[in-house]
N, C-alpha and C positions, 0 to 999 in steps of 0.2 A: 363096725359099720357107722358111718357118720349120720347123725340125725338131721332131718330136714328142718330148717329154721321155720319157726311159726310166723305166720303172716299177721300183721297188725290189722285188725278188722276195720280200723279207721283210715287205713292207707288207701289212696285212690289208685284205681287201675290205670294202666298205661293209656287206655282209650279215654278215660275221664280226664287225665292230665293233659292230653293233647287237645281235648275239647275246651278245657279251661284256658289253656294257652292261646288257642285260636280266638276265644271270646275276648281275652285280654288284649291281644294284638288288634282285633277289630275295634275295640273301644279306644285304644290308644291312637289308632289311625283316625278315628272320628274326632278325637280331641285335637289332634294335630291339624286336621282340616279346619276346625273351628278357630283355632289359634291363628292359622294362616289367613283365614278370611278376615278375622278381626284386625289382624295386623295391617291390612290394606284399607280398613274402614276410614281412618282419618283422611287418607288421600282421596278416597271415593267421595267423601263429603265435600272436600275442597273442590274436586272436579265438578260435582253437581252444582255447588254454589257459583263457581265460575261460569258454568254453562247457563244457569238460570239468569245470572247477571247479563250474560251475552244475549240471551233470548229476549230478555226484557228490554234491553237497549235496542235490539233489532226491531221488536214490535213497536216501540215508541217511535222509532225512526220511520218505519213504514206507515204508521198511522198519521204521522206528520205529512208524509208524502201524499197520502190519500186525501187529507184535508186540503193540501195545496191543489190537488187535482179537482176536488169539489169546488173550490173557490174559482179555479180557472174555468171550469165548465159553466158555472153561474155567470162568470164574466163574459164568456163567449155568447151565452144566451142573451145577455143584455146588449151585446154588440149586434146580434142578429136583429133584435127588436129595433134598435136604433137605425140600422141599415134599412130595414123594411119601411120605417117611417120616412126615411130620406127618399127612398124610391117612390113612395106615394106622393111625397111633396114635389119631387122633380117631375113626375108624370103630370100632376095638376098644373105645374108651371109651364109645361110644354104647350098647353092649350092657349096660353096667353103670350107666347113669344112674338117679337116684332120682326125678327129676321132669322135667316138660316144659321147664322153664327151662334146665336143663343140656343137654338134648337139642338145643334150638334153638341154644344157644350153640355146641355142637360142630358142628352142621350149617352154621352160618355160617362157622366156621373152615375146615371142609372146602371150602366154596364159595370162600372167599378163597384158600386154598392152591392150589385147582384153577385159579383165575384167574391166580395167580402163575406156575404151570407154563405155562399158555397164553401168558402175556406173555413169559416167558423164552424159550419156543420161537420166538415171533415175533422177539424180539431176536436170537436165534441165527441165524435165517434172514437177517435184515437184515445182521448183522455178517459172516456168511459170504459173502453176496453182495458186500458192500463189500470184504472181505478178498480175494476172488477178483479183483475189479476192480483193486485196488491191486497185487496180485501180478502181474497181467498188465501193468500199467503199469510196474512195476519191470523185468520181463523186456524190455519194449519199450525202456525207457530204457537198460538195460544193453547191448542190441544197438547202439543209437545211440552209447553211450559207447565201446564197443569199436571202432566204425567211426571215431569222432573221434580216438581214441587212435592208430589206425593212420595216419590222415591227419596227425596231429601229428608222428608219427615221420618220416613222409615229408617233411613241410614243414621240420622241424628239420634233417633231413639236407641238404636243399637250402640252408637258411639257413647251416648250418655250412660248406657249400661256398663261399657268398658271403663269409662271414667269413674263410675261408681265402684267398679271392682278395684281399680287402682287406688281409689280413696280408701277402700277397705284395708289395704296394706297398712296405711297410716293408722286407721281406726283400730286395727288389731293391736297396735302398740298402746292403745288406750283401753283395750279390753282386759280387765283384771284377770279373768280366768285364762284367756289365751296366752297373754304375755308372761304370766307367772308359770305356765306350763311349758312354754316354748322358748322363753327368753326374748330379749329385744334385738338380738343379732344372731345369725346362724353359727357364728364361731367366736370363741374367746380370743382368737387371733385377730379378729376384726377390731381395729382400734376405734371402738365406740364406747367411750368411758361411762356413759349413762344414757338412759332413755329420756331424752329431752322433749319428746312428744307427749309423754304422759302429763296429765293435768291433776292438780290437787283433788278435784272432785272425783277422779277415777279411783282413788284409794288403793293404789297399787303398792304392794310390799316390795322389799329389797329384791326379792326373786325376779321381779319384772323391771327393775331399775338398773341393776349393775350386771356386767358381763359374766357369763359362765359357759361351761362346756355346752356346745349346741349341736344341731343336726349335721352341720358340715364337719365338725371335729370327729364325730362318730364315723362318718363316711370316709374321711381321710385316713383314719386309723385302720379301718377295714380294708381300704384300697392298698395301703402300704404294707400291712402285716398279715393279711389273710393267707393261709396255707392253701396252695392249689397243687396237690400231688399229681393231678392228671396231666400236668405239663412238665416236660423234661428240662427245658431251658427257659430263660427269661424271654428269648425271642419268640418261643412258642406261645407265650402268654399274651403277646401284643394284640392279636385280633380279638381275643376274648375281652381284654381290658378296654379296648376301644369301644366295643359294643356295650360294655358295662357302663362306661362313662356316658355314652349317648343316651342309654336307657335312664340313667339317673337324672340327667339334665331334663329329659322329658317328664319325668316324674314330679320334680319340684325344682324351681329355679334357684332355691336356696343352696343347691349343690354346686352352683356356678362358682368358679374361681375367678376373681378379678384382682387387679392391682391398681393402687392409687397413683402409681408412677405414670399411668396413661393420663395426660393432661386433658385429653379431648373427650373422654368417655364419662358422662355425668353419672353413670351407674356405679362407678368404682371410685368413690371419693372418701377421703379420710374423715371418719366420724359421721358420715351421712347415714340417715335412717329412712326406710320406706322407699317407695317408688316415685313419689311426687315431692321434689325438693321445695316447691313453693308452699304446699300444704304443711309439710314438716317444719319449714321455717316459720310459718305463721304460728304454729303451736309453740315452737321454741321461743319466739319473740314474746308470746303471751306470758311465758314463765319468767323471762328476763324482766318484763315490765313489773312483775310481782316483787322482784329482788331490788330493783333500783331505789324505791322509796325507803327501803330498810337498811341500806348499806351502812350508814353512819351508826344506826342503832345496833345492828347485829355485830359490828366489829368493835364496839365500845369496850375498852379495857381500862380500869382505873390506873392512873399514874402512867399511862401510855400515850403515844402520839397517834397519828392517823395512818400509819404505814399499812395496816391491815385493810383499811378502807380503800387506800390507793390500789392495793393488790386485788381486792375483790372487784373494784370497778374495772380494772385492767382485764380481769377474767370475763366479766360481763361483756365488755366491748369486744374482746377476742372471740367470744362465742357468737356474738352478733356478726362479726366479720366472717366467721366460719359459715354461717347460714347464707350470707350474701354470696360467698364463693361457690357454695353448692348450687345455688340458683344460676349464677352467671355462667357456669360451665355448660349449661344447657344451650346457651346462645352460641351458634356455630358448632354445637357439639356433634361428635361422631361416635356411634356405637361400634366398638371393635370386639368381635367375637372370634376367638381361635376355633377353627373347625377342622375336621378331617374330611377326606373326599367322600366318606360315607354319609355325611350330613348334608344331603342334597336340598333339604327344605330350610336350611339356615343360611343367612347371609353373613359373610365375614365383616363387611363394612356397611353401615347404614347411617345416614344423617338423622339427627334428632328431628322428629316431625315438626312441621311449621307451626302448628297450633301450640305445641309445647314451648317452642322458642318465643312465640309472641306472649304466652302466659308468663314466661320468665321475665321478659322485658317489662311487662305490666307490673309485676311484683317489685322489680328493682326501682321502677319509677315511683311506686307508692311507698315502699318501705325504706329506700336508701336515698335516692336522688331528691325526693321531697324530704326536707330536713327532719330526721327522727328526733324531735324535741324531747321525747321521753328519756333519751340517753343523756340529757343535760340536767345538771343539778347544781344550784347556786351554793348549797352547803358544801358540796365536794370541792368547789373552787375556793370558797372562803376558808374552810377549815383544813381540808386535806391537800389543798393546792393542786387539784386535778383539773387540768385544762380539757374539759369534756369536748369542747368544740374541735380542738385539735385532734382528739381521738377519732371523732366522727369523720372529719375531713380526710384523715388518713385512709379510712376504709373506703369512703366515696371515691377518692382520687385513684386508689389502687384498682378498684373494679372498673372505673371509667377508662383508665389507661389500657386495661386488658381488652375491653370492648373495642376501643379505638386503636387497634394495632394492626400491622400488616398481616400478622398471623391470623387474626380473626377474619379480616376482610378476604384474605386468600382462601380460607376455608369456605366462606360464603360464596365466593366466585365459583369455586369448584362444585359446590352444591347446586348452584343455579345452572351451571353447565350440564350437570348430570340429570337434574330433576325439573328444570324449567320453572313453570309457575307454581309447582308444588314446593319449591324451596323458599325459605325465609331469607330474603335478600338483604344486602347491605343498605340498599335504598329504603327498605322497610324499617331496618334498625335505626337509621338516622332519623326517619320520620317519627318513630316511637320515642327516641331520645329527646327530640325537640319538644315533646309534650311536657317534659319536666325541666331539662337543663335550660331550654330557651323559651319557656312559656311566657316570658316577659315580651318577647318579640311577636307573640300571638295574642296580644291583648291582655296578658296577665298582669299581676302587680309588679312593682319595681323590684329588681333582684337585690336581695340582702347580701351581706358580706360573704356568706358561705356560697351562695349561688354564683356570685361574681367570680369567686375563686375557682369554682367548678367550670365555669365558662372559659376561663383562661387555660385550665388543664385541657379542656376540649380542643381549643384552638392550637395549643402547643403540641398536642398529640397528633393532630392532622398535619401540621406543618412539618413535623419530624419525619413524616412518611414521604414528603415530596422528593422527587429525584433531583439531585444537584447536577447542573451542567458541567461539562468538562472544563477544567481550568487550563488545559493545553491539549494540543492535537494528539499527543502521544499517550495521554492518560487512558488506562484500561478500564472499561466499564463492562462488567459481565452481562450477558443477555439473561432475561428472566421472563417467566410467564406471569409474574405478579402484576395485577392491575391496581394494587393498593394505592400507588402514587396518583394514578389517574382519578380514582374514586375520591381520594382526599382533596385533590385540586378542584374537582367539580363541586364538592361540598363547601370548600372554602370560598369559591367564587360566588356561590349563592349567598353564603353567610356574610361576605364582605358587603354586598349590596344591602342586606337587611340591617347590618350594623351602621352603615352610613345613614340610612333612613331613621334608625332609632336615635342616633346621635343628634340629628337635626331636630328631632322632636323632644329632646331631653335637655336637662340642665344639671349643673352641679356635678357631683361625683359620678352620676349615671352617664352623663355626656362624656366625661373624661374616660370612664371605663370603656364605653363603646368605641371611642376614638383610639384608645390604646390597643384594643383587640384588632381593630381594622389596620392599625399601623403594623402590628405583628404579622398580619396576613400580607400586607403590602411588601414588607421587608422580605418575607419568605418567597414572594413571587418575583422579586427582583433578580435579574440575571446579570452576571458580570463577565 
């Protein structure tokens, strides 16, 4: 007779397991709701800011109209008093007339002034009613404005919390205990050679600096090799595997698979760390700034030349270029997430939020398009024959050409078409670029050699996008939805005017530079 298997006293009953599962599902659902809500917060903040700006403009406009009505009412009251004085004067003059003709003339004047008084009183009533209506509208709008400002403060507080949480991803890579326990990347297959976010004062050991087996590697091995005897065929496993993947993705975003071959998604980039490329790049640059002054000293070898110094500088400049590329991908970036039909709460395609794109542009203006002089070293030029200015310009021009391309402008046009005012538009990007590339046209200092070269890259990039006219009637020109050429032409038209003004107000090389750029635009605009 077979013996009955002994029950483990610690094993949960079926009822307890079901209750635990229900509690877990409830908790996960709440987490999903919170994530979904937070995901819309940046857009809600933008909407509220736009609405507040609109309300403020409307209130100011109505107040101005109220003031005009008040002045008009006061003016009509003055006219009434003037007319009354005239009536009294004409009545007194009637007592001293010498003939009927004079009397009739004064009578008509009295009638006219009386009508003027009645008309003014009518206008005062109309203006007063209109003024009261507008004052009520102002009061109503001010109440709404007050409510929206309170809503904005609340939403901004929530958004600041999210930004803080995002920042925590980068700060984790500076947390000695966390990064040494978890590693600086989820997978050893992720090509991230070292933790460039970590700072010397963090005292992080090799375990938190270099790649190793991570959470994603363990998961991929389990997914690929776990034995599932309950399924007879590979096809039978598919529903279970799909649910498993969805569950893992909800559990931790580090289980996400991405590929750096997607040029548009800033989340999947070669060697990038954390969730905020701008903050990560800031930390990375701080470390590069520590290396630059020591290159000659650290690469010194008796009886050797400066080849190692040249190599080390090339690596520093290359790392800097990497950070700039990570940031630039956020501009006109698109999040692409492979999903199954069961993932109803996830979008396959989303544009990078407007505030992140603006933050990326601000970073590029500060760290790249404003000359990074810390990457320049006279000793490297004099001893190692390293042309540091050339290295820097290569990075600057490469990023600028990427921003000023049909591909970037087309993505921005699509974003604006889909998301309206919530999108970061090409017009906003050009406006932001002018803060650095063209700050000399905005009252800034004269452009140096580097800035003049960047301005030429800017003009050439835009002229390259212009549509060329047909050279003959039979020439085939394919139709296109792209508006890049129109956008470029509009920007060049405005720039040509500014360059002409700048040239007339300048002398020497600066005048020649502005005239040359204007000539490049003129040539591009010529039709043959």
